[in-house]
N, C-alpha and C positions, 0 to 999 in steps of 0.2 A: 502494500501502501504505500505511495508517496506523498512526503512529508508538507504539511500546509505551504509551506516550501516551498517544494515545487510542484503546488496543484496551482497556490497564485504562482509562477511560472510559465504556465502547460497555455495557464488564465488570459497572462497576459499574451502570449499568445497565440495563441487561439486567434488574441478581438484582433490584433495586430493583421495576422495573414487577413481574418476574412475583413478591413477594414483592406487591407491592402487589392485584392480581388473584388470590391464592393469599387475602390474606386478609379479601375479600370475600366469595370462597365461604366459606370458615372460616363468616363470622357468618352467611352466607347459609343454612347449615344443623345449622345450633343454633337461629338463630327459624323456620327451615324456612319459610321465602320463598325464592321463582323470584333466579337472576339474569339483571340487563335487562343482554343484547349489545349489544343496541343502546341507544346511548345518545335520548332521547325532540327535542322542540325546542325546550319548555320546559329540563331536564338539560343539551341541547349551551347556549342561552343562563347556564345557570347559572356552566355550566368556560367561557365564554368571556371571564363576567362577574373570575375566577377568573385566566387568564389576562390581561384588562388591568387587573386593577388588580398580577398582577405587571408587566409593560410597561413601565408610565407608572409605577414603583419608589412605589405606594401602601399595598405591601403589607408589614405584619409581623409580622414571625419570630417564633419562640422561639429564644433565645439559639446551640442547640443544631443547627439548620442549618445547613451547609454552602458550599463549592462541592459538594464531593461530589453524586454523586443516590442519596439514597436514598429514604425510604419520609415522603412527605408527607399528613396529614393538615387540609383543610378544610371546613366545617359550611357553609352560603347561609345560612343565623341569626349568620355569624359574620362576615363579606363583608371577600375582604381582610385574611386572618388563620391566617399557616397555620401548624403545628407536625410537631414527627416524635412518634412512637408513645407517647413515656416524657410530653408535655402534653399529650393532648387532652384529658383533664377538666377544662383551661382550654378549652376550645373551650366546653360546660355552659349549653346556655343556661340563662334567669333559666327561672321557676317559670309567666312572663309568658309567653315567647317558646315554650316546653318544653310549651303551648295550645295557641301556633297554627302552622298548618299554608303554610307555608312555600312554594301556590301563592297560595292565594285568601285568602289573610294573615284567614280564620274564623276570630272564637275560640273556646276549648269544644269540639272537634273531638277525635276517637278519634281520632290517628295512626302511622301508621306509617312505622318508622326506615328509611331507605334512603336505599342506600349505589353509587356509583358509579367504577370505578377506571381510570384516563384515565390509563396513562404509571408514573409514579410515585404519584399523586397520585392519593386517594381520597379525594370529597367525600357527607359525610352529606346530608341534609334529611327532613323531614318532612311527610308529606301526611296528608290527611285520607277517607276514602273513596273520594270525589266522582274528589278529580285523582290521586288515583294509579292510578282504572281510566281518567282523561284521561289522562292524561301519562305510563299504559306498557301503553296501549291498539297501540300504534301499532306497537313500541318488544318487542321479542324478547328472548326468556325459555326460561330454560331449566329446569328445577329444582337444584336447587344438590345437588354432588353424584353429579348421575348419570355422570359424566366428562369433558360435553366442554366447550371451552370455552378 
């Protein structure tokens, strides 16, 4: 049986995970985009990069992230950086980066903002049309706001 401290930690983790999922669904609903429910191989690689940065101690985070589970934001264009919801503007890409696909790195493309939630982590990235189709082609999606998920 878990201790009261373990139970409290698991409750906080569950709440942060639910918050991340709700955030991504609300964003998709606002943008009129589908919610990706299965990560593509490319997305998994990006999430692995975040995990490696964390486990190797190569991550820089805002001072608001402490020991308690909470919603965490990261962006493919800002590797090794984690921030709380109040500090997401510090992840804003430079104008050049904002005009570059995160997958193929081609500049000057129309980009589509994407997010994926894994546990309490929300990862943002921008993809051009060909990369969006290639990345999300094999990933399962559903329309935001349809009650799935």
